[in-house]
Residue, then its C-alpha position, 0 to 999 in steps of 0.5 A: x500500500x504505497x506510492x512509489x517514491x520518485x526522483x526528479x531526473x535531468x538528462x543531458x546529452x549531444x543533440x546529434x544523439x538525441x534520437x538514439x538516446x530517446x529510443x534507448x530510454x523508451x526501451x528502458x521503460x522506467x521514466x515519465x517524461x516532462x514537457x519542457x517546450x510548447x511544441x506541437x504535440x501531434x506528429x504529422x501523419x502518425x495521429x491519422x494512421x493510428x486513428x485508422x488502425x484503431x477503427x479497423x481493430x475495433x471493427x474486426x474485433x466486433x466480428x462474430x467469428x474470427x480467424x487464427x493468425x497466419x502461421x507462416x509469419x515468424x516474428x513481427x518487426x516494424x519496417x516500411x514494407x510491413x507498415x505499407x501491408x498493414x495500412x493497406x489491410x487497415x484501409x480495406x477493413x475500413x472500405x468494408x465498414x463503410x460499404x457495409x454501413x452504406x448497404x445497411x442504410x440502403x437495405x432499410x430503405x428498400x424495406x421501407x419502400x416495399x412496406x409502403x408499395x406492397x398495398x399497391x401491387x407489383x406495377x411500374x408507373x408508366x413514364x410522363x408521356x405515356x399518359x398525356x397530361x394525365x398523372x397517377x396519384x396514390x392515397x392512403x386514406x383512413x376508413x373515416x377519411x374515405x367517406x369524405x374523399x368519395x364525394x370529391x372524386x366521384x367525377x374522377x378516374x379512380x380505383x380502390x386498390x386494397x383495403x386493410x384494417x386501417x386504411x383504403x388505398x386509392x389510385x386516382x388518375x388526373x392531371x392535377x391532385x384533387x383539391x380538398x382531399x383529406x391528406x396528401x398523396x404518397x410518393x412511391x419508389x419508381x422501382x416496382x415491387x418485384x425490383x424492390x425485392x430483387x434489389x434486397x436479395x442483391x444487398x443481402x449477397x453483397x453484405x454476405x460477401x462483405x462479411x466473408x471478407x471481413x472474416x478473413x481479414x480477422x486473421x490479421x488482427x494481431x498484426x494490426x495490434x502490433x503495428x498500432x502499438x508501434x505507431x503509438x510508440x514512434x508517436x511517443x518518441x517524437x513527443x518526447x523529442x519535441x518535449x526536450x529542450x535544445x541549446x546549441x549542440x546539446x539537448x536536455x530531457x527532464x522527467x521522473x524516475x522511481x527511486x528504485x530505478x536510480x541505479x539502473x538509470x545511472x548505468x544507462x547514462x554511463x553507457x550513452x555518455x549522458x550527464x545525469x542529474x537526480x534529485x528528490x522532489x521539493x515542495x514546489x514539485x508536483x510529481x506524478x503518482x505511480x501506484x505499487x501493490x501486490x498483484x492480487x490487490x492491484x486490481x482494486x487500482x482501477x477502482x481508485x483511479x476511476x474516481x480520481x488519481x491520488x496526489x504524490x504526497x497523499x496515500x494509496x487507498x488501494x488496500x482499503x478499497x479491495x476490502x471494502x468494495x468487495x464487502x459492499x458488493x456482497x452486502x448488496x447482492x445479499x445471496x450465495x446463489x448469485x455469488x455461485x452464478x458469478x463464479x461460474x460466469x468468472x470461471x468461463x471468462x478466466x482465460x480471455x481475462x488472463x491474456x492481459x495484465x489488466x485482465x489478470x489484475x481484474x480477475x483477482x479482484x473478481x475472485x475475491x469479490x465472489x468468494x466474499x459474496x458467497x460467504x456473506x450469502x451463507x452467513x445470512x442464509x439466502x441461496x436464490x432467495x431460499x433459506x437452508x433447511x432448519x437444523x442443517x449444517x448450512x443453517x448452523x452457519x447462519x447468523x441469527x437474531x431471535x432465532x431468525x436470519x439476521x437479514x430478517x431483523x430490519x433494525x438490526x441490519x440498519x445498525x449494522x450498516x450504519x456502524x460500518x459507515x461510522x468505522x469506515x469514516x473513522x478509518x478515514x480520519x485515522x489515516x489523515x491524522x497518521x499523515x499529519x502526525x506531529x502537526x496540530x492539525x492531526x487532532x482535527x481528524x482525531x476529533x472527528x474520529x471521537x465525534x463519530x464514535x460518540x454520536x454512534x454510542x449515543x445512537x446505541x444508548x437511545x435505540x429501543x430496537x435492537x436492545x444493545x444494552x440488554x445484549x451487553x448486560x447478558x455478555x458482561x454483566x450489569x443491567x440495561x440501565x448501567x450500560x445506557x447510562x455508561x454509553x450515554x455518558x461516554x458518547x456525550x464526552x467523546x462527542x463534546x471532546x471531538x467536537x472541541x478538537x475539530x474547533x480548536x485544531x481545524x486550522x493549519x495556522x501556528x498555534x504559538x502565534x502572538x498575532x491577534x489576527x492569527x487567533x481570530x482566523x483560527x476561530x473562523x477556521x474552527x467555526x467552518x470545520x464544525x460545519x462538517x457535522x451535517x456532512x459526517x451525519x449525511x455520509x454515515x446515513x448513506x451507508x444505509x443503502x447497503x441494507x436497503x439495496x441488500x434488502x431489496x435484492x433479497x425481497x425480489x429473489x423471494x417474490x420471483x420464488x413465490x411467483x414461480x411456485x404458484x405458476x407451476x401449480x397450474x396444470x399443463x404448462x404450469x411447470x414450464x412457466x414456473x421454471x421460465x419466471x424463476x430463470x427470468x426473474x433471477x437473472x433480472x434481479x442478479x443484473x440489477x444487484x450487480x449494477x447497484x453493487x458496483x455503483x454504490x460499492x464505488x460511491x461509498x468509497x470514492x465519495x464518502x470515503x475519499x472525501x474524508x481521507x483523500x482530497x489531494x488529486x494527482x497525475x498518473x505516472x505515465x511510463x515512457x516505454x515500448x508497448x509493441x514489444x510486450 
């Protein structure tokens, strides 16, 4: 659980060797390059090529089927000949995509034309000179409009072609459209119905040919990905070159490097005859943030950086996110059966996820989340909304309140959720206090810790249900009144003392200042700090969503089970319908629970928890490295 310490790096070398040095530095793969110039950051031509390659790769990846890569390509290397070949492949892929899109649009237009023309039958509209001064007018009239229109067209050449439930289709031959008709005449496609059907078949055949060509080109996906990485690497080198400063015959490249890589960078500088200066960050520096965690935990880094990148001088919340996000997700799903389903899905997706480093990291996180979900579901006694049989070994695992699952004790679960919220925020303030250790400002966070615990104790003392006081009396002796008085007194002292510390030490101004203005501003800062009482109360109550969403998931599961059971009693197809309701209902409930678990699990960590413990946002460490060789 650490943010990697960095050194500020300055490399100085001969300008004539700059391109070679930058290439070797990229192969070294441990530096974050800083921009020292105001040059244009988009190398000519490479941006368009990368865009084309990305679009071609995306289109081929969406293909329902894929062909294996050719076996006669021994190794990949970036060369002008191979780049030209890849550009031709990408251009062909994009051409196929464009043609498929145009044909798809035409196919929809032809289908619409067929639907519009079908009531009039298959005919070819005569040319203008064949009818003299007469013209054909096609009217689609509702039955109500027909009664009014018949009076208008009784002296004209008119024929009813077709009738359906909603309309009557009339053909009128006249020099001009009849006046006062209740609707405008339709404009039909000039092609006959037979021609439209023929064109539709042609489009289907053309789209099938394009799909076959697309399928054949999927065998080049790996090469396209490789060359995209090569283009991105070349772009990075050109940007790094533009980011350097040039002074006569020398260039200067600035950046950041992990302290553990300093010796490796020194050896690189000696090998390439470069001047190297390394120093620790100073107060005015704003180093990027590089997170480093064990691989099983590193999957939670994405959940952290999804919301914000911690500042370099902040702390790494990955470990807290790893455990709390998994626990919150499990509480919202609230079912061991759903955990088993997710485990099966994860097992099927394990191999594809293992192809990339990010996928492997997510797999570790997902396995832990699924395991916690199954364990929590067993502890509350829910398996697809069904409780285990009384007296069974599964029933003995269930945490119970008054002889029933704790999930059925709503007051108890609300207290559990609120208690989790209190101590999650206490942990946040404890981390801030540790970071400010040695400063009076740390006592402000200690004050919030005491205030949160004090408020929690007062709530326990006042709650009639669950009767925590009676439980403590049974465990440790005494009576309910004794424990109520003890919790009330302790709660008021903790709350009052904590808020006092918040008032006195929310300011970062010197405690020993002799200037009246500083003391006045300390009082103002303290009063502003006390306004956080409403935030603390609201953030704590926000954790009740763990209980509310978990209860909603559990109740929906029970409802779907009851519906399936009731329908299955119907003779005939009742059993089939009951099974269908069971499967569809639990699938829907699982999807809603997963979405809720992810969204609200992230919210409680990234908004409630981070707002108390992580206020400094930084920029990510972007390693200058060669991606094509990975």
